[in-house]
N, C-alpha and C positions, 0 to 999 in steps of 0.2 A: 191327294192334292196334286193339282196340275203344275207342272214345271214349265216356266217360260224362258226362252233364251233371249237375253237382252241384245238388241241390235242397234248400236248408236247410229242416228241419222246424221246427215251432212251438217246440219246446224249445230248439233251437239259437239261434233268433232271440231268444227271451226271455233266454237266457244272455248274448248279445251286448249287449242293451239294459241288463241289470243290471250287466254289467261296465263299460259306458260310464258309467252313473249312479254307480257306485262311484268311478271315477276322477274324475268331475266333483266329487263330494262331497269327496273327498280334497283336490282343488285348492282348493275353496271354503274348507274348514276351514283349510288351510295359509295362505290369504290373510287369514282373519279371526282366528285364534287369535294372541294377542300373543306376540311372540318378543323378549324383552328381553335385553340383555347385563348391565347393572348393574355397571359397574366399581367395585369396592369397595376394592381394595388394589393397590398397584403397587410394583415393585422393579426397580432397574436391573441390567443384567448387569455383570460385573466390569470389562469393557473399555468400558462405557458406550455400546455400540452398539445395545443392545436394551433395551426396557422390557417387563417381564412384567406382565400385567394380570389380576388375579383378577376374572373376569366372574361375579359371584355368581349372577345370574339365568340366565346362559347355561351354567352347570355346566362352565366351561372356563377355560383360561388363554389369553389373547390374547398373541401375540408381536408387539410393535411395533418396527419397524425405524426407528431414529433418523435414519439417513441419508436415507431416502425418505419418512419420515412416513407409513408404511403398516403395516397388519397383514399380516404375511407368513405367519402360521401360527396355528392354534387347536389347543390341546391339550385333548381332552375328558377330564373327570375323573369323570363319572357322579354327582357330588355338588356341592353349592354351596360354592365356595371362599370363605372369610371372610378369609384372610390369606395372605401369601407371605413366605418366609424364604429367602434365598440362602445356600448353603453357602459356606464360606471359600474353597474352591478354585474357585468359580464354575461348577462342572460339574453340581452338583445343586441343584434347587429344591425346597423343601418347601412344600406347600400344606396349610393347616389347613382342613378341609372338613367339612360336615355339621352336624347339630344334635345330637339325642339319639344317643349312641354315635358321636360325631364321631371323625374320623380325621386322621392326618398321612399325607400321600402324598408319597413321594420320587420325583422326576421327573428322569430322565437328560436333560439339555438337548441333548445331541448327537443323541439319537434321538427325543426328545419322548415317551418312554414312561414309564409309572409302573412303577418297579422294586420298590417296597414300599409297603404300606399297613398302618398300625398304629393301633389304637384308642387314643384319648387321653382324652376326656372329653366333657361335654355342651357343644356349641357352641364348639369351639376357635376363637379369634379371631385371634391373632397370636403372635409370639414372637421368639426371637433365638438365634443360634448364637454360642458363645463364640469369642474370637479364635483359639484354638488348634485350632478345628474339632472338638473332642472332645465337646462337650455341646450339646444343643438343648433350649431351654425353650419350652414351649407354654402359653399362657394358655387355660384352659377356663372360659368365661364363666359358665355356669350350674352347673358342678360346684364353682365357687368355689375352684379350685386351679390349680396350675401343674405340668405334667408335665415331668420331667427325663428326657431320653433320652441314652443313649450313642451316639456316632457313630463310624464310619459304619454300625454295625449297626442303628441306629434301635431300640435296645432300651430299654424303659421301666425306669428305675432306681427312681424314687420319685415320689410326688405331694406337693407342698408347699402347705400351706394359704395361701390369700390372704384377703381381707376380704369383698369383694362384687363380683361381675361383673368379674373381671380381663379387660382388653381388649388390652393391649399391653405390650411390655417392651423395654428396652435393656440393654446390658452395658458395663461400664467397659473401657477398652482393656487393662487388666492381667488381665481375665477373672475378677476376684475377686468382683464384685458385680453382681447383676441387679436393675434397678429395674422394678417392675411397677405399672402404673396400675390402680387399682380404679375402675370406671366409675361406681358408684353409692354414695352414703353408706349407712352402716349404723348410724345413731344414733337415740336416742330424740328425739322432737320436743317432748315436754312432760313436766314433772315435776308431776303432779296436785296434790301437797300443797304446792307452793312456787311461788306466782305471781310471785316475784321472781327465780326461777332464770334464769341466763343460759344459753340453749340453744345448744349448738355442734353443727352438723350439717355434715359435709363428708366428701368422699372421702379415702381414705388411700392412700399409696404404700407398697407392700410391698417391702422390700429383702431379697433373698436372698443369704446368704453362700454362694458356690458350693462351697467345700470341705466345709462342714458341713451345708448345707441348712437352717440356722437362719434365722429371719426377724426383722426389726424393722419397725415401721410409722411412717411420717411423716405427720402431719396437715397438710392444706392449709388455706387461708383458710376462715373460716366462710361457708358457702354454696357452696363449690366442689363441683361435680358434673358429670354427663354428660361425663366424660373420654373422649376418643376417640383422640387421637394423642399420641405421645411420641417424642422424639428426644434425642440426646446430642451434645454438641460433640465435634469430632475429638480434642481433647486430653483428653476425659473429665471435664472440670471441672464442666460444667453440664448438668443434665437439664431439658428444656423439655416441657411437656405442655399440650394444649388443654383448655378447660373452659368451662362456663357458671357464672357466679358469681351465684347466686340471692340476691336481697334479700328473703328470706322473712320478715324481722322486721317488715315494714311492710305496712299494708293496700294493696291494689292499686287505689289511687284514680286513678293516672295513670301515664304511661310516660316523661315527659320526663326527660332526663338519667339514664337507666338506673334508674329508680325501682324496677322490678320485677326485671328480669334484665339483667345485663351479660355480656360475653364476654371471656375473657382467656387468658393463658398463665401457668402457675405455674412457678417456677424453683427448682431444688434445687442447692445447691453440694455436690458429692460429697466434697469435702475436709473437710466439717464434719459428717459423719455422726454422730460421737460427741457433738456438742453436743445440748442438751436438745430443740431443735426439729428435730434430724436433718439440719440443713443447709438446711431450707426458708427461702428468702429472702423471696419475696413473690409476689403475683399482679398482673400488669400487664394493664390493660384494652386490648383491641383496638379498642373502639368510639371514635367521635368524640363530641363534646359533644351534637350534635343528630342523630346517625345511628348506630344500632347496627350491630354486625357479628355478627348472630345465628348461633348454632350452629356454632362453629369445629370443624373435623374433623381432617383430616390436617395433619401438620407435618413439615418437613424442614430440613436445613441444607446450605448450599452446600459443595462439597468443600474450599474454602479456609477454611471456618469463620467467614466474615464475615457471612453473610446468613441470617436465619431466614425461612422461607416457610410461610405458614399458609393452608390452604384454608378458605373460609368457606361452609359448605353452605347456610345460610339466605338469603344475599344474593348468591350466585353471584359470588364475588370471590376473589382471593388478596391477602394482606397480606404485604409484605416488611418486615423490621426489621433495622436495623444493630445487630448484637450488641454490638460494641465500645462504641458510644455508649450503648446501653441499660444495659449493666453499669456503665459509668463513671458514668452519672447515678445509678444506685442506690447506688453506693459513696459518693456525696457526702452521703447522708442518714444521720441518726442511727440506731443500732441500736434494735430494738424493746425490748431489755432495759432501755433507759432510759425506756421508757413501759410499766411493768409492768401497768397496768390494760388496756392495749390499745385504749382508746377513741380515736376519731378526733379530731384536733386542729382539723379544719376547714381545714387547709392541709397540704401535703406536707412534713412535718418529719421523720418517722420512716419507716423502710422500709415498715412496715405501712400507712402512709397512702396508698401507691401504689394500693391496691385501690379507692380512691374518687376517683382522679384521672383523669378522662377525657381530659385533655390531656397526660398524661405522655409519650406517644410522639410528640407533635407534632415535626415535622422529623426524626424518627428512623424513622418507618414510611412506607410508600406503599401505597395501596389501588388495586388494578387490577381492573377489571370483566372477567369472562369470560362467554362465551355459554352458554346452556342452563341446566339446573337440576340441583342436587345435587352441588356441588363437594365431593368427599370425599377420595380419595387424591391426594397430590402428591409428586413427586420433582423433583430438580434435576440437570441436566447442563450444566456450564459456566454460561453466563448465562441458560439457558432453564429455565423451570419448566413442567412437564407436569402437568396436572390432569385427573383422571378425573371426568366428569360422570355421576353415577349414573343419573339419570332420562333423560338425553338420549342416552346411548350414544355419547359423543364424548370425545376428548382435546383439551384446550385447551393450545396451546403459546404461551408468552409469553416474550419477551426482557425480563427484569426490569430490565435496565440502560438500556433505551430510555426517553427522556422521552415521556410520554403513550403508554405501551406499549399495544398492541392485541393481543388474543388471536386466534390462528389456530385455527379449528375443524377438527378432523380426525375424521371418522366412524370408528367401530370396528365398525360393523355397519349393517344396514338401519335406516332411520328407524323408531323405535318406533311401533307401532300401538296407541295408548293406549286402554285400556278405562276405564270410569267409575271402577273401583276404583283403577287406576293414576293417573288424573288426581287422584282424591281424595287419594292418598298424596303426590303432588307438592304439592298445596295444603297438606296437613298440615305439610309441612316448609318451606314457603315463607314467608319473613319479609320479602320485598321490599315496597316502599312501598304497593302496592295491597292487601297482606294484613296489614300491621301498621303502625301509626303509628310513623314514624321507624325502622322495621326492628329493633326491640329483641329480638323473639322470635317464635316460631311456635307452633302447637299442639304440635309435637313437643318444644318446649323444656321443657314441664312434663309432657308425656305421651310420652316416647320409646318408640317401637315401639307406641304406643297404650296403654302402661302408665302408670307413675307415676315421679316424680323423687325420691320419699322425703322431701319437705318438707311442712310445714304451711303453708297459704296462707290469708290473710285476704281472701277474695273478698267482693264487695259484694252478692251475690245474697240474703243472709239476714242483713243487718246488718253492723256493723263491730266489730272487737275480739274476734272469735270464730274464730280460725284453725282449719282442719281439714286433715287429711292428704289429699294428692292420691290419687285412686282410679284403679285400672286400668279401662280401658274395654272389656275383653274381655267379650262377651255383654251389653253395656250395653243393647242394643236389646231383649233378652229379659227384662231384669230391672228394669223401671221401678218406682218413680220414680227420677230421677237426683239426684245430690249427696247428701251425708250427711244433710241435713235434709229430703230429698225435695221441695225447693223447685221443681225442674224436673220437669214431668210425664214427659218422654221425653228420650232422648239427642239427638234431632233438635232439640229446643228448646235444649239446651245448645250445640249447634254454632252456632246463630244468635246466641244471647245472648253466646257466647264472643267472636265477632267484635266485638260492640258494646261489651262491658264489660271484655274482657281484652286484645284486640288493638286496640281503639279505632278501628275502621273500620266502615263500614256493611256488613252482610252481603249478599253476592250470592247469590241463591237458586240459580242454576245451580252455583256453586262449592259451596254448602252441600250440595246433593243429592249431588254427587260425594264430598264428605267423608263424608257419611252412608254411602255405599256402601263406602268404605274402612274406616271404623270398624266397620261391621256385618260386614265380611269377616274380622275378627280372630278367630283361634282359639287356644285355649291350647296351649302347648308341653307336650310330655311332661315329667313331673317327673323331676329327677335322683334322686329317692328311689325310683323304680321299679327293679325288678330284671328285666332283659330285657323291659321294657315292661309288667311285671305287678307287682301288690302283693307286697311282701315278707311273710314270715310274721308279722313284727311288725305290719305295716300291716293284715294280715288280722284280727289280734286287735283292732286299733284300730277297724276297720270295724264289728265286732260291738258294741263299746262305743258307737260313734257311733249305731248304729241301735237301741240299747236305749232304749225309751221312757221308762224310769225315769231314765236319764241326761239325756235331753231334748234332745240336739243336733238331732234331726230335726224337732222342733217348729217351729223357725224356719229350719232349713237342710235342707229335704227335697230329695232327688235328683229330677230330674237337674240342676236349676239350682242346687241347694244354697242357696236362699233362698226365703222365702215372699213376697218383694217387699213387705214391710210394715215400718213403723217400730215399734221396740220400746224400752222403757225397761229397760236391762240394768245399771242403776246405774253407768253410765260418765260421767255428768255431771261436769264439772270447773268450776273457778272462772270461766273465761271463756265459759261457755255461756249466760250470761244467762237462766237459768231453763229453758232447753230441756233436756228429759230423754230424749226418744225420738229414735232415729236409725235410718237405713236399715239393713236387714239385708243386708250385702254377700254376693255369691256367694263360696263357698269355693274355686271352681275357680281353679287356679294361685296359691293362697295362698302357696305356697313362694316366690313371686317378689315378693309385694306388701307386704312389711313396710316400715316399722314398723306395728304393729297397733293397732286401735281408731281411732275417728274423730279422736283427737288424737295418734295415733302414739306412744303412751307406752311400748310394748314392742317390742323387736327380737327377743325370743325368744318363740315361740308358746306354749311351756309356761307362761311368766309370765302370759299372758292368763288362764289358769285358776288357776295357783298363787297369784299375787299379786292379780290382778284379780277373782278369784272369778267370772269370766264363765261363765254357764250356770246359776248357782244360782237365778236368778229363775224359769226355766221347768223346771229339772230338778235333778238331784242330782250335780253335778260334784265337790263337796267330799268326798264319800265315797270317791272313787277313790284308789287307792294311787299312789305315784310310778311304779311299773311300768305301771299301767294308763294313767296320764296320758302316759307316754312312748309307749305303743302308740297311744293316740288321736292324739297329735301326729304320729306317723309316718304314720298314715293320712291325716290332713289335708294334710300336706306332700306326699303322693303324688297328690293330686287334680289 
């Protein structure tokens, strides 16, 4: 047999070098590209031996074994899960996943496989299965509706209109009513012709009658917004939800004693739905007199119905509340019907006065510190609370019955490799003592997701007594100046002055630069008004009207930024503007999400901006448009 000596030629050698370089690059990229889990929702198995964790950034469901305190499996979804709903039989888990054209994914827990995937709406958040296991309700945040599915087929039956950004739901034990929390208010912030008008701005609760699909709405306390979590007592009597209670009626001169923002839980008595207030009892504050509990998020009840547990995202805590003592204390107060004007008496006499009593839960609640950042979902098994830390990719386990309880930190993935954008996002949501005086709020409290909270705020950067609507920060770095009056040259200036005059702590330049990176990374969501990602026929007609120079929209709102970055007088001045007549031209991108409209938030319907406000008549001829043309124009704008 002849022996041949192998002599590699130049091409072969080059191939080997390139192959090695490719493998090395892949390794380096894998080491440097951030890989986050982002636990956003949790639900326990029927036998309480497992916790299923919706890892939003990991596009998966983590299976956490309670006995060993370890992740034993990860179920890939291919989409970002926003919420989890366990089927009545405990064998099927439903993940609400994705954003535009979001889906419900049915997962067989025995195999860990997705058995069915059905479209539901824009950014499905959470939902509930009726006790008989025959109906599934899914909240579609940006479609502003709730999808009703028949089970086990997972067949869409109908869509039920909510109010604004529905985020979660619970069902009464008899299966007759579904209570849906609307995360954001949808109210006017000003009545231009009436400076004495009492402005009411708050989120509503939508109650769905299961047999008929009809709805009623319950209004919460004035200032209630940013609702994230909801739970119901085992007997079905009380619905509890987390919220920020904004004190938007006063100038932001200081933070002491919750002057600007407080945090709380609202309570609804389901046995009193037929009463004028729909059974709404009151909002109880989670804060202490000299320490806020900023940005409450998840909420749950112990299996015996005795303990309420709330995750506090801004300060990395959980708060437990004795439900029996809390309800008993409320029942000792006079009903609000005996105080028809609704004004605070300065002491806790009526049920409504509880919203101003920072000491109401003294000796009834307990605050427990947990490790990491971003306490969002929370569940309870026995005496233990399990909290998902969104930014730290851990679960915190706490024995809530232990005196001076300490959290045990359990990783659910590798330690996150934080980019500047991610660090900025963490700082944006952080209300701990180094980021806000007394921990009353964070940047995210008024700008959730970098957008707006739908309130008028009387900030101190352009005088006092002239409140203006909070603005979305999407593309703010591309569209200077900042603020409605253009008082800040850039968004970066706003970040630093925000620490000084809104958070009341000295700005840290390293922190501010990371926050700039986060804010500048924000991109608009696809509009729910698009059809398969494109303009509808109606919107296409509206686009032609928008671009008609005679109509004049493009004069101040030219594409692609849809703003000329200038201040204009468009006859929007109101009684509290103190002579100021020209205001910043906002970008129209994502305008479907940013109501109420104009600098004073006077309209919730975009058509009213043109029809009632005559907006556009200064630079063009809006008034000559027919109702149909206005509808087409509005459809286009809402599609941006």
